[in-house]
Legacy VTK file of the C-alpha trace (Angstrom):
# vtk DataFile Version 3.0
C-alpha trace
ASCII
DATASET POLYDATA
POINTS 171 float
-2.262 26.494 -1.449
-1.296 26.863 -5.086
-3.460 25.464 -7.882
-0.909 22.827 -9.025
-0.461 21.570 -5.457
-4.231 21.465 -4.989
-4.579 19.480 -8.234
-1.906 16.956 -7.217
-3.448 16.512 -3.781
-6.937 16.121 -5.252
-5.626 13.460 -7.657
-3.835 11.718 -4.794
-7.065 11.804 -2.791
-8.816 9.953 -5.624
-6.002 7.375 -5.776
-6.322 6.849 -2.012
-10.090 6.374 -2.291
-9.625 3.756 -5.016
-6.997 1.952 -2.920
-9.249 1.953 0.147
-12.124 0.541 -1.919
-9.747 -2.087 -3.325
-8.825 -3.146 0.218
-12.495 -3.756 0.995
-13.079 -5.638 -2.272
-9.937 -7.747 -1.819
-11.047 -8.702 1.683
-14.524 -9.682 0.507
-13.144 -11.661 -2.453
-10.583 -13.446 -0.278
-13.206 -14.453 2.284
-15.580 -15.559 -0.498
-12.893 -17.719 -2.137
-11.997 -19.321 1.192
-15.672 -19.895 2.015
-16.253 -21.469 -1.403
-13.362 -23.846 -0.755
-14.741 -24.806 2.657
-18.234 -25.436 1.282
-16.942 -27.377 -1.724
-14.589 -29.497 0.364
-16.850 -30.339 3.306
-20.349 -30.148 1.839
-19.654 -31.701 -1.559
-16.360 -33.562 -0.954
-15.027 -31.856 -4.090
-12.323 -29.308 -3.253
-11.803 -26.463 -5.689
-8.402 -26.359 -7.368
-8.283 -22.598 -7.720
-9.704 -21.110 -4.518
-6.686 -21.524 -2.230
-4.351 -20.025 -4.809
-6.726 -17.132 -5.407
-7.002 -16.503 -1.658
-3.194 -16.440 -1.348
-2.758 -13.983 -4.211
-5.538 -11.727 -2.956
-3.855 -11.797 0.445
-0.569 -10.602 -1.098
-2.352 -7.588 -2.564
-4.301 -7.021 0.637
-1.182 -7.156 2.817
0.711 -4.536 0.832
-2.242 -2.181 0.419
-3.116 -2.557 4.100
0.519 -1.770 4.981
0.083 1.488 3.084
-3.177 2.225 4.895
-1.525 1.601 8.271
1.317 3.933 7.230
-1.146 6.590 6.096
-3.059 6.448 9.364
0.178 6.249 11.370
-0.995 2.994 12.960
2.237 1.014 12.694
3.934 0.250 15.984
6.150 3.126 17.065
7.933 4.397 20.137
7.759 8.060 21.000
10.509 8.594 23.549
12.179 11.653 22.061
11.591 15.217 23.221
9.018 17.170 21.235
11.535 19.523 19.670
13.431 16.719 17.876
10.361 14.717 16.875
9.724 16.494 13.538
13.304 15.821 12.444
13.085 12.144 13.403
9.760 11.794 11.610
11.312 13.277 8.459
14.296 10.924 8.799
11.975 7.926 9.202
9.981 9.033 6.155
13.195 9.416 4.158
14.356 5.928 5.164
10.983 4.363 4.328
10.909 6.186 0.980
14.456 5.006 0.219
13.486 1.436 1.123
10.396 1.573 -1.092
12.366 2.910 -4.059
15.237 0.421 -3.654
12.879 -2.519 -3.086
10.810 -1.643 -6.152
13.926 -1.125 -8.273
15.588 -4.377 -7.190
12.291 -6.230 -7.384
12.022 -5.420 -11.082
14.672 -8.069 -11.788
12.688 -10.791 -10.045
9.515 -9.606 -11.674
11.161 -9.692 -15.095
12.442 -13.236 -14.584
9.110 -14.729 -13.629
6.537 -12.339 -15.068
5.440 -14.706 -17.818
5.335 -17.728 -15.553
1.710 -18.747 -15.018
0.381 -19.641 -11.594
-0.301 -23.329 -11.032
-4.085 -23.431 -10.637
-5.342 -20.177 -12.128
-2.878 -19.844 -14.999
-2.591 -16.182 -14.022
0.661 -14.465 -15.049
2.704 -14.006 -11.871
3.300 -10.379 -12.810
-0.211 -9.675 -11.482
0.646 -11.211 -8.135
3.934 -9.294 -7.871
2.196 -6.066 -8.825
0.582 -5.996 -5.365
3.994 -5.290 -3.862
4.500 -2.375 -6.242
1.025 -1.029 -5.563
1.607 -1.028 -1.813
5.141 0.376 -1.930
4.078 2.948 -4.521
1.231 4.068 -2.276
3.594 4.451 0.696
6.039 6.450 -1.444
3.205 8.575 -2.821
1.891 9.245 0.671
5.311 10.406 1.856
5.826 12.617 -1.184
2.384 14.224 -0.945
2.958 14.813 2.772
6.204 16.588 1.930
4.401 18.567 -0.766
1.788 19.697 1.769
4.478 20.693 4.265
6.522 22.524 1.634
3.446 24.354 0.355
2.445 25.374 3.913
5.911 26.748 4.594
5.745 28.805 1.413
2.309 30.161 2.283
3.078 30.793 5.948
0.411 28.333 7.142
1.288 26.222 10.175
1.808 22.510 9.465
-1.001 20.196 10.506
-0.763 16.630 11.691
-2.918 13.668 10.838
-3.326 11.041 8.133
-1.412 11.938 5.042
-0.037 15.108 6.613
3.656 15.439 7.198
4.409 15.934 10.860
LINES 1 172
171 0 1 2 3 4 5 6 7 8 9 10 11 12 13 14 15 16 17 18 19 20 21 22 23 24 25 26 27 28 29 30 31 32 33 34 35 36 37 38 39 40 41 42 43 44 45 46 47 48 49 50 51 52 53 54 55 56 57 58 59 60 61 62 63 64 65 66 67 68 69 70 71 72 73 74 75 76 77 78 79 80 81 82 83 84 85 86 87 88 89 90 91 92 93 94 95 96 97 98 99 100 101 102 103 104 105 106 107 108 109 110 111 112 113 114 115 116 117 118 119 120 121 122 123 124 125 126 127 128 129 130 131 132 133 134 135 136 137 138 139 140 141 142 143 144 145 146 147 148 149 150 151 152 153 154 155 156 157 158 159 160 161 162 163 164 165 166 167 168 169 170
């Protein structure tokens, strides 16, 4: 493996570790906000104005980052009915389609994001751009995972090493 490829993959590994830690923190924060709302509403008869909105926005981030994690681990629902010899080509085609979707969705989503980026959320007053950024984080992680998988496969072909399968590896 060449030094530049190693550096890119090491950097990507750090990005993945941060994203995985963020998934854990988002889950904990979402559960804490929901629990605070339950306690405030039923124990003190004083519901919190901000906790439901915060839980929803954390869930948006969590959903898109978890979608990336499921993609990375190859845990999305799939059917494997094709013969082994055509599987690598269909996997590459699926990756290409998912990458194209991610790029188009992020590009087209910029318009929506631009229109409502300065709009504050109702309870928190948080700029909506922060909520919408969860979509870009998740789609960007999926795109990055596909591209680094292709980089690994391309580098292996150049070095004569057999491709490996597994999380983050192009199959």
